[in-house]
Backbone as a ProteinNet text record, in pm:
[ID]
protein_1_A
[PRIMARY]
MDTDFTHDVAVIGGGAAGLSAAVALGRSLRSVVVIDAGEPRNAPSHAAHNLLGQEGISPLELVATGRREAEQYGAEFREGRAVAARRVDGGFEVEYDGGASVRVRRLLLASGLVDELPDVPGVREHWGQSVLHCPYCHGWEVRGQRIGVLGTSAHNIHQAFLFRQLSEDVTLFLNTMPEPEDAAWEQLAALDINVVRGKVERLRSEDEALRAVVLEDGSEHQLDAVVVAPCFMAQADLYEQLGGTLAEMPLGKFIEAGPMGETKIPGVWAAGNVSNLGSMVASAAGAGVLAGAAINADLVNEDTRAAVRARADAAAQL
[TERTIARY]
84.3	139.6	137.8	100.6	101.7	246.1	273.5	409	418.3	311.2	308.2	361.4	487	547.4	635.2	630.4	716.3	858.1	871.1	1001.9	1001.5	1120.9	1131.3	1089.9	1139.2	1122.1	1085.8	990.6	963.8	1016.7	1094.8	1146.7	1071.6	1005.1	929.8	1014.9	1065.5	1150.6	1291.9	1341.9	1474	1575.6	1572.1	1673.5	1786.3	1861.4	1978.1	1940.9	1832.3	1792.8	1747.2	1657.1	1603.7	1708.4	1795.6	1898	2000.4	2036.5	2131.4	2073.8	1945.8	1880.2	1878.2	1850.9	1846.3	1981.7	2089.2	2223.8	2248.9	2219.4	2242.5	2162.8	2038.4	1954.9	2002.5	2038.4	2088	2214.4	2300.9	2425.1	2399.5	2279.1	2239.2	2152.9	2156.8	2085.3	1934.3	1885.1	1741.1	1690.8	1574.2	1512.7	1441.8	1477	1431.1	1371.2	1259.6	1204.5	1193.4	1244	1238.2	1133.9	1034.9	930.9	957.7	981.3	1025.9	958.1	909.2	840.4	936	1065.2	1162.9	1154.4	1119.4	1107	1188	1321	1401.5	1385.4	1377.5	1355.1	1464.6	1588.4	1700.2	1734.7	1645.1	1671.4	1700.5	1635.3	1666	1807.2	1873.6	2007.5	2112.6	2217.9	2326.8	2414.1	2423.6	2519.5	2472.9	2518.4	2497.1	2627.1	2614.4	2732.9	2734.5	2848.5	2869.5	2858.7	2899	2891.9	3035.1	3092.3	3233.1	3266.6	3366.7	3409.4	3331.1	3218	3134.1	3095.7	3177	3145.2	3117	3000.7	2966.7	2906.2	2878.2	2820.9	2679.3	2641.4	2505.1	2408.3	2297.8	2200.6	2148.9	2129	2079.6	2185.5	2311.9	2420.7	2435.2	2418.1	2427.4	2320.6	2198.6	2090.3	2117.2	2163.9	2191.1	2300.8	2404.6	2513	2463.2	2385.7	2332.3	2240.4	2167.4	2075.9	2154.8	2262.9	2346.9	2406.9	2447.7	2506.9	2403.8	2280.9	2175.9	2144.7	2143.2	2115.8	2224.1	2347.4	2455.7	2430.6	2351.8	2321	2180	2123.1	1997.8	1870.7	1881.7	1760.7	1687.7	1556.3	1473.4	1405.7	1369.1	1307.9	1176.2	1081.7	953.3	933.8	910.8	891.7	747.3	728	592	578.8	463.1	434.7	354.6	399.8	323.5	197.7	82.7	-43.4	-127.2	-99.5	-180.9	-100.7	-132.1	-69.6	-172.9	-170.6	-260.2	-186.1	-225.8	-163.2	-223.6	-137.6	-180.2	-114.7	-152.2	-98	53.9	124.2	270	341.6	268	337.7	243.9	275.7	202.8	188.6	83	67.8	72.3	158.7	176.7	141.7	51	9.4	76.9	119.8	179	111.6	150.1	84.4	54.2	-65.4	-104.6	-175.9	-191.1	-263.1	-178.2	-48.4	39.6	68.4	108.9	135.9	245.2	299.5	396.4	349.6	389.4	358.2	491.3	507.8	638.2	621.2	729.1	725.6	746.9	825.2	853	846.9	823.7	805.8	894.6	972.5	1054.7	1006.4	964.1	920.7	1038.6	1082.7	1193.1	1150.2	1025.5	959.3	982.6	1061.2	1100.9	990.7	1007	910.4	886.7	784.4	752.4	777.1	847.3	870.9	754.2	675.1	567.8	627.3	648.7	721.3	628.8	684.8	605.2	541	418.1	343.6	382	503.2	555.3	606.5	557.4	603.9	755.7	813.6	957.5	1028.9	964.3	1029.1	1047	940.2	949.7	1041.3	1038.9	1120.4	1270	1310.8	1453	1488.8	1390.3	1411.8	1525.8	1616.1	1728.1	1846.3	1832.1	1941.1	1978.2	1902.9	1928.5	1824.8	1725.1	1633	1664.6	1703.3	1761.3	1691.7	1724.4	1677.3	1783.9	1881.5	1978.7	2118.5	2178.4	2313	2419.1	2393	2491.8	2486.2	2369.3	2354.6	2402.5	2376.3	2403.4	2472.2	2502.7	2557.1	2690.7	2779.5	2912.1	2899.7	2802.6	2787.5	2743.4	2687.4	2643.6	2724.8	2835.6	2918.8	2960.6	2954.5	2997.4	2901.7	2789.1	2694.5	2586.7	2501.2	2388.7	2274.6	2244.2	2148.4	2028.1	1908.7	1785.4	1717.4	1654.2	1578.6	1431.1	1348.8	1206.6	1129.2	1078.5	1012.3	872.2	851.9	719.1	691.4	796.1	779.6	895.1	883.7	989.4	1119.7	1112.2	1232.1	1326.8	1274.1	1358.2	1466.4	1444.6	1548.4	1670.8	1649.1	1759	1830.7	1754.5	1817	1905.2	1858	1937	2069.8	2068.4	2191.6	2287.6	2234.3	2318.9	2383.6	2305	2360.4	2449.9	2434.7	2525.4	2667.9	2682.5	2814.8	2881.7	2801.2	2852.1	2864.8	2802.6	2805.6	2784.5	2849.3	2829.4	2708.9	2649.6	2536.9	2411.7	2343.8	2222.9	2108.2	1994.7	1875.6	1758.9	1694.2	1573.9	1451.8	1370.1	1244.6	1134.7	1078.9	980.3	857.9	815.7	707.6	589.7	556.4	440	477.5	604.3	645.3	603.4	596.6	561.1	667.6	626.1	719.9	826.1	954.6	1059.5	1050.1	1090.7	1094.4	1214.8	1215.6	1321.1	1460.4	1474.6	1605.7	1651.8	1557.4	1592	1635.6	1565.1	1604.5	1747.6	1781.2	1916.1	2020.6	1988.5	2081	2097.8	1987.8	1995.4	2083.1	2065.6	2144.6	2292	2319.2	2457.8	2530.8	2457.6	2517.7	2511.3	2462.5	2451	2365.6	2259	2165.2	2059.5	2046.1	1946.3	1806.2	1711.3	1572.8	1483.8	1398.1	1309.7	1164.9	1083	940.8	865.8	744.6	662.7	650.4	537	512.1	582.9	641.6	710.9	608.3	618.6	525.3	576.8	708.7	763.9	915.6	975.8	1118.7	1136.9	1224.6	1244.9	1367.7	1350.6	1458.8	1497.4	1616	1664.6	1759.3	1733.4	1812.8	1816.8	1701	1682.2	1759.1	1817.6	1891.2	1815.1	1816.3	1751.9	1824.5	1747.6	1808.2	1764.9	1636.9	1590	1464.1	1439.6	1312.3	1231.8	1107	1019.8	909.1	893.9	789.1	659.6	550.8	421.6	419.6	502.6	505.7	589	641.7	718.3	867.7	912.3	1056.5	1127	1251.7	1330.5	1457	1499.6	1622.8	1706.4	1820.6	1905.2	1966.6	1954.5	2003.5	2057.5	2137.7	2189.6	2125.4	2074	2012.6	1905.7	1803.9	1696.1	1679.5	1668.9	1650.8	1504.3	1446.2	1306.7	1298.7	1185.4	1160.1	1037.5	1056.2	940.9	873.5	752.3	687.5	718.2	779.8	823.3	714	662	552.2	596.8	608.6	648.5	549.5	601.4	516.3	484.3	379.2	351.9	210.9	155.5	19.6	8	107.8	100.2	99	178.1	182.9	45.9	-18.4	-151	-255.1	-241.1	-333	-324.5	-205.7	-184.6	-222.5	-273.3	-319.8	-227.3	-117.3	-23.1	-68.5	-18.8	-47.3	83	86.4	208.7	233	360.3	399.7	414.6	399.1	408	512.9	575.5	666	648	702.9	679.7	714.8	812.6	856.2	780.2	695.1	620.7	575.9	543.7	493.6	584.1	597	689	643.8	704.7	680.1	776.3	722.4	807.6	869.3	1002.1	1071.7	1184	1221.9	1328.9	1466	1571.3	1708.7	1743	1678.7	1703.9	1593.4	1504	1399.6	1268.5	1257.3	1132.4	1022.8	903.9	789.9	695.3	585.9	487.5	402.2	417.2	343.9	437.4	408.5	495.2	518.7	645	680.4	709.2	691.7	713.1	828.1	923.4	1035.4	1030.1	1102.2	1109.2	1251.8	1297.2	1433.6	1439.7	1529.4	1547.2	1453.2	1423.4	1342.5	1200	1149.6	1012.8	1000.6	1113.1	1112.7	1205.6	1286.1	1376.5	1376.2	1299.8	1280.3	1409.3	1506.5	1631.6	1743.5	1715.2	1819.6	1876.7	2009.6	2078.2	2114.7	2176.9	2200.1	2278.7	2388.5	2473.8	2400.8	2329.3	2258.6	2140.9	2076.7	1968.4	2021.6	2137.5	2198.6	2232.2	2286.9	2317.9	2194.4	2086.4	1961.1	1909.2	1929	1885.9	1962.8	2093.7	2174.8	2128.1	2107.2	2062.1	1926.4	1835.2	1703.7	1714.4	1797.1	1816.1	1870.3	1968.1	2024.8	1920.4	1839.4	1736.8	1631.1	1592.4	1492.1	1546.3	1671.7	1730.2	1733.3	1773.7	1778.2	1639.4	1538.9	1401.9	1357.5	1392.4	1357.6	1434.5	1560.6	1638.8	1572.2	1528.4	1461.5	1333	1256.7	1132.5	1161.6	1262	1298	1347.7	1420.7	1471.1	1356.8	1261	1145	1068.9	1055.9	985.9	1061.9	1194.7	1275.5	1263.7	1260	1244.3	1109	1004.2	871.3	866.6	927.8	926.9	1002.7	1112.5	1191.6	1112.6	1041.7	962.2	847.3	783.8	674.5	724.6	842.7	899.1	930.3	983.6	1016.1	891.5	783.1	658.8	596.6	631.6	574.1	652.5	767.2	847.8	786.8
3946.4	3811.4	3761	3635.4	3572.4	3563.8	3614	3606.4	3506.2	3434.3	3338.7	3202.5	3200.4	3077	3016.3	2885.9	2818	2799.9	2788.2	2766.1	2827.9	2846.8	2891.9	2781.5	2659.8	2550.7	2421.7	2348.6	2211.7	2118.6	2020.9	1917.4	1789.2	1733.1	1610.3	1493.6	1417.4	1303.1	1324.1	1225	1236.3	1142.6	1124.1	1044.6	1132.6	1082.5	1155.4	1292.8	1301.1	1429.3	1527.4	1481.5	1570.6	1619.3	1530.1	1568.7	1662.3	1636.7	1725	1864.9	1872.1	2002	2072.2	1995.7	2054.5	2111.5	2041.2	2091.8	2221.1	2221.6	2341	2460.2	2437.2	2545.2	2592.2	2496.3	2533.2	2615.9	2583.7	2658.9	2800	2821.7	2956.8	3024.7	2969.5	3024.8	3023.9	2925.2	2907.8	2813.1	2841.8	2751	2640.7	2516.6	2401.5	2297.3	2238.4	2123.6	2009.9	1893.9	1773.8	1680.5	1645.1	1551.5	1418.4	1315.6	1188.7	1072.1	977.2	859.9	749.1	762.8	662.8	533.3	542.5	423	439.8	444.5	464.7	350.2	386.3	287.5	181.4	222.8	129	58.3	62.4	-4.4	-153.8	-228.2	-371.6	-401.6	-304.4	-327.4	-319.9	-399.3	-396.4	-273.1	-221	-114.2	-24.3	100.8	196.4	208.4	222.2	223.2	346.2	364.3	479.1	611.1	609	727.5	762	858	888.8	918.8	848.4	868.2	788	730.2	650.6	518.5	467.4	345.1	229.4	165.6	49.6	81.3	206.8	242	185.3	146.6	101.6	216.3	192.2	300.2	362.6	281.4	335.7	419.7	377.5	457.4	590.1	585.5	707.3	808.2	760.4	848.8	905.4	819.3	865.6	971.8	951.2	1049.2	1179.2	1169	1288.9	1366.4	1294.6	1361.3	1440.9	1380.1	1452.6	1578	1566.1	1681.6	1792.5	1755.9	1856.8	1923.7	1845.8	1901.1	1999.1	1976.2	2068.6	2208.3	2215.7	2345.1	2391.6	2332.7	2382.8	2318.3	2219.9	2155.2	2083.7	2092.2	2020.8	1902.9	1802.1	1682.2	1652.5	1608.4	1561.7	1418.2	1327.5	1187.3	1165.7	1107	1079.9	1102.7	1069.2	1082.7	1210.2	1290.1	1408	1362	1403.3	1350	1453.1	1580.6	1682.5	1810.2	1880.7	2010.5	2103	2229.2	2328.1	2461	2539.7	2670.4	2770.7	2850	2962.4	3087.4	3202.4	3326.8	3329.2	3329.3	3337.2	3205.7	3093.7	2967	2848.9	2757.3	2631	2586.8	2512.1	2442.4	2292.8	2222.2	2078.7	2007	1911	1831.3	1695.5	1646.2	1512.9	1429.6	1302.8	1206.6	1266.8	1240.1	1285.6	1418.7	1481	1606.6	1730.5	1714.9	1830.6	1889.4	2016.8	2080.1	2184.4	2222.5	2331.5	2425.6	2552.9	2652.8	2705.5	2696.1	2725.8	2813.2	2879.4	2965.8	2886.3	2781.7	2700	2552.5	2469.4	2326.3	2248.4	2156.5	2067.2	1924.6	1863	1723.8	1634.5	1556.2	1462	1327.6	1292	1177.1	1045.2	1046.7	921.8	854.5	725.2	647.7	512.3	444.7	309.1	215.2	105.7	4.4	-93.3	-91.1	-189.6	-311.2	-417.2	-534.4	-632.2	-713.9	-819.1	-910.2	-950.8	-1033.5	-1180.4	-1210.7	-1347.4	-1384.5	-1491.5	-1530.5	-1543	-1482.6	-1487	-1360.4	-1280.7	-1158	-1059.6	-1031	-932.7	-980.8	-1109.7	-1162.9	-1142.3	-1142.5	-1129.8	-993.6	-901.5	-770.7	-696.4	-641.6	-566.3	-651.9	-781.9	-874.7	-951.8	-1057.3	-1135.4	-1110.3	-1028.2	-979.5	-831.7	-795.8	-665.7	-600	-474.8	-411.3	-324.9	-276.8	-181.3	-241.7	-252.6	-309.4	-220.7	-91.9	-1.3	0.5	-29.2	-33.9	-166.7	-277.1	-409.3	-506.3	-461.9	-554.1	-615.1	-535.8	-586.6	-705	-697.9	-802.2	-935.8	-936	-1062.5	-1093.5	-1025.6	-1048.5	-1195.6	-1248.8	-1385.7	-1492	-1452.6	-1549	-1584.2	-1677	-1715.8	-1617.6	-1539.8	-1430.2	-1456	-1444.7	-1455.6	-1320.9	-1292.7	-1169.6	-1208.1	-1159.1	-1193.7	-1102.4	-1157	-1077.6	-1032.8	-901.9	-845.2	-731.4	-681.9	-573.2	-577.2	-500	-495	-442.6	-367.9	-313.1	-423.4	-541.4	-649.6	-691.7	-671.1	-704.6	-616.6	-488.1	-396.3	-437.4	-476.8	-523.1	-645.2	-736.9	-856.2	-817.5	-719.4	-673.6	-615.6	-534.4	-470.6	-573.3	-671.5	-770.9	-871.7	-883	-968.7	-914	-783.4	-724.1	-776.1	-822.3	-862.2	-1013	-1088.3	-1234.1	-1298.6	-1411.8	-1487.4	-1580	-1589.7	-1680.2	-1600.2	-1551.5	-1471.8	-1541.2	-1552.1	-1615.2	-1519.1	-1497.6	-1415	-1505.6	-1490.9	-1565.7	-1477.8	-1519.4	-1435.8	-1410.6	-1511.2	-1493.8	-1421.7	-1300.6	-1229	-1113.5	-1098.3	-985.7	-1008.3	-901.8	-917.3	-999	-1062.8	-1138.6	-1043	-1075.6	-988.7	-975.9	-860.2	-839.2	-911.2	-923.5	-999.3	-946	-814.1	-755.5	-792	-795.4	-831.9	-977	-1064.1	-1205.8	-1220.1	-1145.3	-1153.2	-1105.8	-999.8	-947	-1044.7	-1102.3	-1199.7	-1318.3	-1365.7	-1479	-1442.1	-1321.4	-1278.5	-1266.7	-1234.3	-1219.4	-1348.4	-1456.2	-1585.2	-1576.5	-1498.9	-1490.3	-1598.8	-1684.3	-1790.7	-1730.6	-1788.5	-1743.6	-1862.1	-1845	-1951.8	-1904.4	-1982.2	-1951	-2013.4	-1965.3	-2018.9	-1919.8	-1926.8	-1834.8	-1880.5	-1783.9	-1812.1	-1824	-1931.9	-1954.7	-1893.7	-1909.8	-1860.2	-1865.4	-1800.8	-1814.9	-1910.6	-2008.5	-2106.7	-2069.4	-2079.5	-2048	-2170.7	-2165.4	-2270.2	-2205.8	-2226.6	-2161	-2009.8	-1951.7	-1809	-1754.2	-1841.3	-1797.9	-1835.6	-1747.7	-1775.6	-1889.9	-1987.5	-2104	-2122.1	-2093.8	-2126.9	-2050.2	-2041	-1994.1	-2117.5	-2122.2	-2236.4	-2191.6	-2262.2	-2230.8	-2303.3	-2261.5	-2324.5	-2471.5	-2513	-2653.9	-2739.2	-2675.2	-2747.2	-2750.6	-2709.5	-2710.2	-2603.3	-2630.1	-2537.3	-2496.9	-2372.4	-2321.1	-2262.8	-2323.3	-2282.9	-2145.2	-2056.3	-1919.4	-1867.7	-1762.1	-1695.6	-1559	-1499.4	-1366.7	-1353.5	-1272	-1246.9	-1096	-1052.8	-911.4	-888	-783.4	-749.5	-603.2	-567.2	-429	-378.2	-315.3	-264.2	-150.1	-118.6	4.6	107.3	218.2	318.7	424.2	435.5	528.9	634.3	757.1	865.5	880	903.5	931.2	1080.7	1113.5	1253.8	1297.2	1239.9	1277.4	1427.1	1483.9	1626	1712	1673.6	1747.8	1748.1	1633.9	1625.1	1701.6	1700	1776.7	1926.4	1971.4	2112.6	2147.2	2048.1	2073.4	2026.5	1960.9	1913.3	1783.8	1760.7	1638.3	1566.2	1436	1359.8	1334.1	1334.7	1296.3	1144.8	1088	943.2	906.2	791.4	731.7	580.3	501.3	356	291.6	346.6	284.1	333	436.7	481.7	625.8	684.2	821	902.6	1033.5	1118.1	1263.4	1347	1490.7	1552.1	1621.6	1688.1	1812.3	1820.4	1931.6	1980.7	2107	2166.2	2129.2	2182.5	2146.9	2174.7	2275	2309.5	2257.8	2175.4	2115.1	2188.8	2302.2	2377.7	2299.3	2299.9	2230.7	2332.9	2284.7	2373.6	2446.3	2407.8	2476.2	2577	2705.4	2806.3	2776.9	2784.6	2761.8	2618.5	2527.4	2384.8	2334.5	2268.4	2205.9	2054.6	1982.4	1836.6	1791.5	1687.9	1637.9	1490	1419.5	1276.6	1193.8	1073.7	979.9	1025.9	1118.4	1165.8	1238.8	1292.7	1365.2	1304	1207.3	1137.4	990.3	910.6	771	691.1	734.5	660.7	712.6	808.8	870.4	772.4	768	689.7	780.2	725	800.6	928.5	916.7	1033.2	1142.1	1103.7	1204	1262.5	1181.4	1233.9	1338.7	1310.1	1406.3	1535.5	1523.1	1641.9	1722.4	1653.1	1722.9	1796.3	1737.5	1802.7	1931.1	1929	2049.9	2159.7	2122.8	2221.7	2281	2195	2244	2335.6	2297.5	2382.2	2518.9	2520.4	2647.8	2732.1	2667.4	2741	2798.4	2721.6	2770	2889.7	2879.4	2991.8	3116.1	3100.6	3215.4	3275.3	3191.2	3238.9	3319.2	3269.8	3341.7	3473.2	3473.3	3597.3	3701	3658.2	3750.6	3804.8	3716.1	3761.6	3859.4	3828.3	3916.9	4051.7	4050.1	4175.4	4261.8	4198.8	4276.3	4336	4259	4309.3	4425.2	4418.1	4525.4	4653.4	4637	4754.2	4820.5	4739.8	4795.8	4867.1	4803.5	4864.3	4996.6	5001	5124.5	5233	5194.3	5292.9	5343.5	5253.3	5294.2	5389.4	5359.1	5445.8	5583.8	5585.7	5715.3	5796.7	5726.8	5796	5862.5	5814.9	5869	5988.1	6017.6	6128.4	6262.5
8168.6	8176.6	8321	8338	8469.8	8518.9	8638.6	8694.1	8808.3	8833.2	8943.8	8898.3	8855.4	8807.9	8916.2	8925.9	9023.3	8970.2	8837.2	8775.1	8635.4	8582.9	8444.2	8348.1	8374.5	8278.7	8351.1	8294.7	8337.6	8230.4	8273.3	8183.8	8215.9	8116.6	8137.9	8090.8	8186.7	8155.4	8205.9	8281.3	8342.1	8282.6	8149.8	8081.5	8032	7933.7	7884.7	7830.7	7753.1	7695.5	7802.8	7889.2	7991	8089.1	8134.2	8231	8168.1	8042.3	7975.5	7960	7928.2	7918.7	8054.4	8159.6	8293.8	8333.6	8296.9	8326.1	8249.7	8119.8	8037.9	8090.3	8126.9	8178.1	8314.6	8400.4	8532.6	8525.2	8431.2	8414.9	8361.7	8310.4	8268.5	8374.6	8494.4	8610.1	8592.9	8518.2	8506.3	8614.2	8668	8764.8	8686.5	8717.9	8640.4	8732.9	8690.7	8760.5	8660.6	8699.3	8616.1	8675.8	8597.1	8641.2	8573.2	8653.9	8597.3	8667.1	8584.8	8639	8679	8650.3	8690.6	8613.2	8482.7	8398.8	8270.5	8280.7	8159.4	8060.3	7933.5	7827.7	7825.2	7850.4	7838.9	7969.2	8066.7	8194.7	8180.8	8087.5	8076	8028.1	7969.2	7915.4	8025.2	8009.3	8106.1	8089.8	7967.1	7942.3	7829.5	7835.1	7726.8	7647.9	7516.1	7430.1	7340.1	7272.1	7183.1	7259.5	7384.1	7469.1	7511.5	7444.6	7463.1	7609.1	7661	7798.7	7900.1	7857.3	7947	7882.2	7792.2	7720.1	7816.5	7797.5	7878.2	8013.4	8041.4	8171.2	8183.1	8303.2	8327.4	8301.6	8228.7	8205.8	8334.4	8436.4	8563.5	8632.5	8621.8	8679	8604.5	8473.7	8394.7	8436.7	8455.1	8496.6	8636.4	8727	8863.4	8863.7	8783.5	8774.2	8713.5	8606.1	8543.2	8634.9	8714.4	8808.4	8912.7	8962.8	9060.6	8997.2	8871.6	8803.8	8786.8	8750	8734.8	8868.3	8973.5	9106.7	9149.8	9105	9138.9	9084.6	8977.1	8917.2	8952.5	9056.5	9110.7	9060.1	8973.3	8923.1	9036.3	9033.1	9129.5	9059.3	9138.7	9081.9	9150.5	9071	9121.1	9072.3	9166.4	9129.8	9087.7	8973	8927	8777.4	8727.4	8585.6	8559.9	8466.2	8426.8	8353.7	8403.2	8350.3	8276.5	8295.2	8229.9	8212.6	8105.1	8080.3	8018.9	8059.1	7999.4	7991.7	7894.5	7878.3	7976.4	8038.1	8120.5	8062.8	8110.3	8057.6	8074.8	7964.3	7970.8	7987.3	7994.7	8014.9	8023.3	8115.7	8123.1	8269	8294	8421.5	8391.5	8464.2	8444	8573.1	8561	8676.2	8669.5	8785.8	8789.9	8897.6	8907.1	8995.7	9132.5	9180.2	9312.7	9312.4	9195.9	9187.7	9205.7	9233.4	9246.7	9109	9106.9	8978.9	8991.8	8877.4	8869.3	8759.5	8771.7	8669.1	8615.9	8485.3	8425	8301.5	8264.5	8146.2	8017.3	8024.9	7906.5	7944.8	7841	7863.3	7766.4	7821.1	7738.5	7757.8	7647.9	7650.9	7614	7709.8	7689.6	7746.4	7715.9	7778.8	7707.1	7599.1	7536.2	7456.8	7439.4	7362	7427.2	7378.9	7421.6	7304.2	7329.3	7227.1	7225.7	7118.6	7104	7034.4	7111.4	7063.3	6991.5	6903.1	6839.2	6943	6916.8	7011.6	6993.4	7033.8	7026.7	7165.5	7225.6	7358.4	7364.1	7465.6	7484.2	7443.4	7356.9	7311.1	7425.9	7497.7	7605.5	7717.3	7744.5	7854.2	7830.2	7704.2	7672	7613.1	7612.6	7552.2	7622.3	7541.7	7595.7	7633.8	7624.1	7655.3	7529.4	7499.4	7378.4	7269.9	7297.5	7195.1	7174.3	7053	7025	6906.9	6882.8	6759.6	6693.8	6770.1	6717.6	6711.5	6593.4	6583.9	6647.2	6657.5	6714.4	6866.6	6920.6	7067.3	7124.8	7054.8	7112.4	7017	6895	6796.7	6834.5	6890.4	6928.3	7023.3	7113.4	7215.1	7155.5	7034.5	6973	6847.3	6830.8	6712.6	6704.2	6584.5	6561.8	6611.3	6669	6723.6	6620.5	6657.5	6572.4	6596.3	6493.3	6507	6417.2	6474.8	6398.2	6389.2	6276.7	6258.5	6244.5	6334.2	6337.1	6243	6133.6	6032.8	6071.2	6074.3	6095.8	5997.8	5931.7	5834.6	5735.7	5629.8	5528.9	5587.4	5696.9	5759.8	5807.9	5833	5884.7	5786.3	5658.4	5560	5582.2	5604.2	5632.6	5761.5	5862.2	5986.6	5961.2	5877.3	5846.1	5782.2	5692.9	5629.3	5733.9	5824.9	5925.4	6018.6	6062.3	6153.9	6080.7	5949.2	5873	5877.6	5898.1	5916.2	6043	6137.1	6267.7	6284.4	6197	6208.9	6071.7	6051.7	5928.5	5937.6	6057.6	6079.9	6113.6	6008.8	6025.8	5952.6	6021.8	5964.2	5970.4	5857.6	5852.3	5854.7	5958.7	5969.9	5910.2	5798.7	5731.1	5817.6	5893.4	5990	5924.3	5968	5915.5	5823.2	5790.1	5705.3	5560.5	5481.4	5339.9	5266	5159	5076.1	5019.7	5038.8	4984.9	4833.5	4783	4639.1	4579.1	4447.4	4379.7	4412.9	4415.6	4445.2	4586.1	4680.5	4818.3	4827.1	4754.7	4753	4701.5	4598.9	4542.3	4643.4	4714.8	4815.2	4931.5	4976.2	5085.1	5045.9	4924.4	4877.4	4865.7	4815	4797.9	4930.6	5036.3	5168.6	5250.9	5188.7	5257.8	5384.5	5375.9	5487.4	5468.6	5568.1	5562.1	5571.5	5501.3	5506.4	5540.1	5640.3	5686	5675.7	5606.3	5596.5	5714.7	5736.2	5844	5957.8	6028.1	6137.5	6264.4	6333.9	6459.5	6571.2	6646.5	6757.2	6887.4	6913.3	7039	7034.7	7135.6	7158.8	7276.4	7258.4	7365.2	7447.2	7578.7	7671.8	7752.6	7805.1	7895	7993.8	8123.7	8228	8206.9	8170.3	8150	8030.6	7950.3	7832.1	7706.1	7607.9	7480.1	7410.6	7363	7298.3	7153.7	7122.6	6988.3	6953.1	6821.8	6767.7	6730.2	6775.8	6748.9	6654.5	6543.3	6447.3	6482.5	6419	6445.9	6408.1	6313.3	6274.4	6369.7	6476.6	6577.1	6553.2	6438.3	6411.1	6492.3	6527.9	6608.2	6533.8	6559.6	6501.3	6614.8	6640.3	6750.4	6723.9	6821.9	6806.9	6940	6928.7	7048.5	7070.7	6963.3	6973.8	6866.4	6895.5	6800.8	6785.6	6661.1	6628.6	6591.8	6648	6618.9	6575.3	6516.5	6475.6	6550.3	6666.3	6740.7	6665.1	6707.1	6665.5	6774.1	6736.7	6833.1	6849.7	6970.1	6996.6	7098.4	7053	7142.4	7256.8	7375.9	7491.8	7490.6	7420.4	7388.4	7425.6	7529.8	7571.3	7599.9	7666.9	7701.2	7576.2	7477.8	7352.2	7285	7285.3	7224.1	7305.7	7437.6	7521	7491.2	7453.5	7423.2	7279.8	7206.7	7071.4	6961.7	6998	6898.7	6833	6713.9	6639.2	6610.9	6633.8	6612.8	6465	6427.2	6291.7	6287.2	6168.1	6152.6	6049.2	6071.9	5977.1	5987.1	5897.3	5903.1	6036.2	6107.7	6232.9	6355	6340.3	6457.4	6449.4	6567.1	6577.5	6668.3	6636.2	6710.4	6703	6788.2	6784.3	6683.6	6587.9	6489.4	6552	6546.4	6610.4	6519.5	6537.9	6459.7	6513.4	6452.4	6490.2	6635.7	6694.4	6834.3	6926	6871.7	6953	6957	6886.7	6889.2	6818.1	6875.4	6815.7	6753.1	6699.6	6638.8	6741.8	6869	6975.5	7040.7	7034.4	7096.4	7244.3	7283.9	7423.5	7459	7362.6	7388.1	7301	7365.2	7295.5	7318.1	7235	7248.9	7219	7290.1	7270.5	7303.1	7236.1	7260.4	7176	7222.7	7144.9	7120.5	7198.9	7177.3	7043.5	6995	6867.7	6763.6	6804	6712	6749.6	6676	6713.9	6710.4	6632.3	6621.5	6708	6792.6	6873.1	6975.6	6984.3	7086.6	7203.5	7306.6	7430.2	7403.6	7328.2	7305.6	7228.6	7122.9	7043.6	7120.6	7205.5	7289.1	7386	7444.6	7536	7462.5	7341.2	7263.1	7230.2	7195.3	7165.4	7288.1	7404.6	7527.4	7553.3	7529	7547.2	7451.6	7324.9	7226.5	7264.4	7307.2	7346.9	7468.2	7564.5	7682.3	7644.8	7553.8	7509.7	7437.4	7353.5	7278.6	7371.7	7471.7	7567.2	7644.7	7689.2	7760.6	7673.6	7546.3	7455.6	7435.9	7425.8	7409	7531.3	7650.3	7772.4	7782.6	7741.5	7740.8	7651.5	7533.8	7442	7502.9	7568.1	7631.1	7744.1	7826	7937.4	7886	7775.7	7718.6	7668.1	7600.4	7553.8	7671.7	7779.8	7898.6	7961.4	7962.8	8020.5	7938.1	7805.1	7718.6	7742.7	7754.9	7780.5	7915.1	8015.9	8149.4	8148.7	8075.4	8067.2	7997.8	7890.5	7818.1	7904.5	7979.6	8067.4	8175.4	8230.6	8333.4	8277.5	8156	8094.4	8065.7	8030.4	7997.6	8119.1	8237.7	8359.5	8414.9	8353.7	8400.8	8360.3
[MASK]
++++++++++++++++++++++++++++++++++++++++++++++++++++++++++++++++++++++++++++++++++++++++++++++++++++++++++++++++++++++++++++++++++++++++++++++++++++++++++++++++++++++++++++++++++++++++++++++++++++++++++++++++++++++++++++++++++++++++++++++++++++++++++++++++++++++++++++++++++++++++++++++++++++++++++++++++++++++++++++++

């Protein structure tokens, strides 16, 4: 086995999952390097929610705090994007921006996902503020307001139901989504959800604030917030380079992983949105802790087997 490793574990991604894993591993006296491009998915948002003890904290402040905590336990950080990974004897070599690399015994992918947003002018400009997708992440902030749901898939009907819990003024814009089935029409009517036909041309803003949805026929519908259904694409290039194949579901692609984050590639774990498209900050952090614990246990088992072999070899030489 190659013993020329720079660290026990490389963590790809410095968000909630990756940092939590780094803390767990550091507390087990593992040498950890976190490679992070500094582009957290939730950076456009003002606050993170459903995070016990840290409700409403700025996502950037949360990352900065988590990074300091990981550093307290010896974690090292490399700024840049991990661009390549290959298997070496006993582990992996990971290359990041600038041609530098690390050699590690285990690899944790916590690189998150990319939100592929509907191609409607105004959506990206307001993303994470008044253009939303998750009622649990941002629903409270738009409670009681005029909420529009931009139809692009059948999933938007479910979103309309969820946001109807938060406001009596919800409008579903069918836009390019499939025609709802009869049962869905009945449910929409029962919940007093407005339905508007016609393709959406753009979102109109005024003084940097979202004001209305504009249809191709020129009609406008005044709104305070718009809900969209992005396509969630795991940032999993390294996994594919190592021979892995992404799993698919209607909402996107992800790395299939077990309860402790183990993937189908030996020595590779995954945690957070890269393996759970619906994971929020708290659950991503929990997944990172579990993955860190599992990786440490795996290394302990490997070290124990090596110690037994070394002891047997020593005895054989007596």
